[in-house]
ZAMARGU-4260 file (C-alpha; in steps of 0.2 Angstrom, whole numbers, plus 5000, padded with zeros to 4 digits):
<rodrens>
0) 5270/5674/5894 | 5285/5669/5905 | 5284/5654/5917 | 5297/5647/5928 | 5305/5632/5919
5) 5305/5615/5927 | 5323/5609/5931 | 5326/5595/5918 | 5333/5580/5927 | 5339/5570/5911
10) 5356/5578/5913 | 5361/5577/5931 | 5380/5582/5929 | 5386/5597/5937 | 5395/5605/5922
15) 5395/5606/5903 | 5406/5613/5889 | 5397/5619/5873 | 5407/5621/5857 | 5400/5630/5841
20) 5406/5624/5824 | 5403/5632/5807 | 5401/5616/5797 | 5394/5598/5800 | 5411/5591/5795
25) 5420/5601/5809 | 5407/5596/5822 | 5408/5577/5816 | 5427/5579/5818 | 5425/5585/5836
30) 5414/5571/5840 | 5426/5558/5833 | 5441/5567/5843 | 5431/5566/5859 | 5427/5547/5856
35) 5446/5544/5852 | 5450/5553/5868 | 5440/5542/5878 | 5426/5554/5882 | 5409/5545/5887
40) 5398/5546/5872 | 5383/5544/5883 | 5387/5562/5889 | 5388/5570/5872 | 5375/5579/5862
45) 5375/5587/5845 | 5363/5600/5838 | 5361/5606/5820 | 5348/5612/5808 | 5341/5599/5796
50) 5340/5602/5778 | 5323/5607/5771 | 5312/5593/5766 | 5295/5592/5757 | 5287/5584/5772
55) 5279/5594/5786 | 5286/5584/5800 | 5282/5592/5817 | 5294/5580/5826 | 5298/5563/5831
60) 5311/5555/5842 | 5319/5538/5845 | 5329/5537/5862 | 5340/5522/5865 | 5340/5514/5848
65) 5351/5518/5834 | 5342/5526/5819 | 5345/5516/5803 | 5337/5528/5791 | 5335/5547/5791
70) 5327/5551/5775 | 5336/5564/5765 | 5347/5568/5780 | 5355/5551/5780 | 5372/5556/5772
75) 5373/5572/5783 | 5370/5564/5800 | 5373/5545/5798 | 5391/5546/5803 | 5387/5554/5820
80) 5372/5542/5824 | 5384/5527/5827 | 5393/5537/5841 | 5378/5545/5850 | 5363/5539/5860
85) 5346/5546/5857 | 5341/5554/5841 | 5327/5567/5837 | 5321/5578/5823 | 5310/5593/5828
90) 5303/5607/5818 | 5306/5622/5830 | 5296/5638/5826 | 5308/5652/5822 | 5323/5640/5819
95) 5316/5627/5807 | 5321/5609/5806 | 5333/5604/5820 | 5342/5587/5822 | 5348/5583/5839
100) 5358/5567/5845 | 5362/5563/5863 | 5355/5566/5880 | 5349/5583/5875 | 5335/5574/5866
105) 5327/5570/5883 | 5328/5588/5889 | 5319/5594/5873 | 5306/5581/5875 | 5304/5586/5894
110) 5303/5604/5889 | 5289/5600/5876 | 5279/5589/5887 | 5280/5601/5902 | 5275/5616/5890
115) 5290/5625/5897 | 5290/5643/5891 | 5305/5654/5894 | 5303/5672/5888 | 5308/5672/5869
120) 5316/5655/5869 | 5312/5641/5857 | 5309/5623/5864 | 5328/5620/5860 | 5332/5635/5870
125) 5321/5630/5884 | 5329/5613/5885 | 5346/5621/5886 | 5340/5633/5900 | 5332/5619/5909
130) 5348/5610/5911 | 5356/5625/5918 | 5364/5635/5904 | 5362/5654/5906 | 5349/5662/5896
135) 5362/5674/5887 | 5372/5659/5882 | 5356/5650/5876 | 5351/5665/5865 | 5369/5664/5857
140) 5367/5646/5854 | 5350/5648/5846 | 5357/5661/5835 | 5371/5650/5830 | 5359/5636/5825
145) 5348/5648/5815 | 5364/5653/5805 | 5366/5634/5801 | 5380/5631/5814 | 5382/5616/5825
150) 5383/5614/5844 | 5393/5600/5852 | 5388/5599/5871 | 5398/5588/5882 | 5393/5586/5900
155) 5400/5578/5916 | 5410/5580/5931 | 5423/5594/5932 | 5436/5581/5927 | 5425/5575/5912
160) 5422/5593/5906 | 5441/5598/5908 | 5445/5583/5897 | 5432/5587/5884 | 5436/5605/5884
165) 5455/5601/5881 | 5450/5590/5866 | 5438/5602/5859 | 5450/5616/5859 | 5461/5606/5847
170) 5447/5606/5835 | 5446/5625/5834 | 5428/5628/5837 | 5420/5645/5832 | 5415/5647/5851
175) 5419/5637/5866 | 5410/5640/5883 | 5410/5630/5900 | 5395/5631/5911 | 5391/5626/5929
180) 5374/5617/5927 | 5369/5616/5945 | 5369/5635/5949 | 5386/5634/5957 | 5399/5647/5953
185) 5409/5642/5937 | 5427/5637/5940 | 5441/5648/5936
</rodrens>
């Protein structure tokens, strides 16, 4: 079944840059570099797989408050939660446990609440698609998450995204893509 996704309004910026990192420490360094560079942390999300736990958690989220304890994931994710706003842990079928911090949490929750189904995409993929990231890129990002990689998503005005992209390039991501989120043609 394929339905037309509802456009998510939690991220209203016109552009985004998505960087893929092979390790948690690389992604954490990228977030720290963005913060040091003056990028608005309210416009930054990070996504990565959680580690297996004995619990069968379907998902929970905490938007706006800082998470003080993250069970067995505390050492892995604790450093990032001080920088980012909105934190969630989801069990995504086909991917497994996924930890998300930043405004992308609201997009995932909206996708789940609206029962958005986009042919072959997970709730994470549907959320990325709902904010305007093309389906072919979404599929690559889902594959990266399945392979235990991390996404750093910075969104904002063209100037914000240029700044974020310049900073992220210095951190040597495995992949770095810029996206127009409003349906406009990407800048060259």
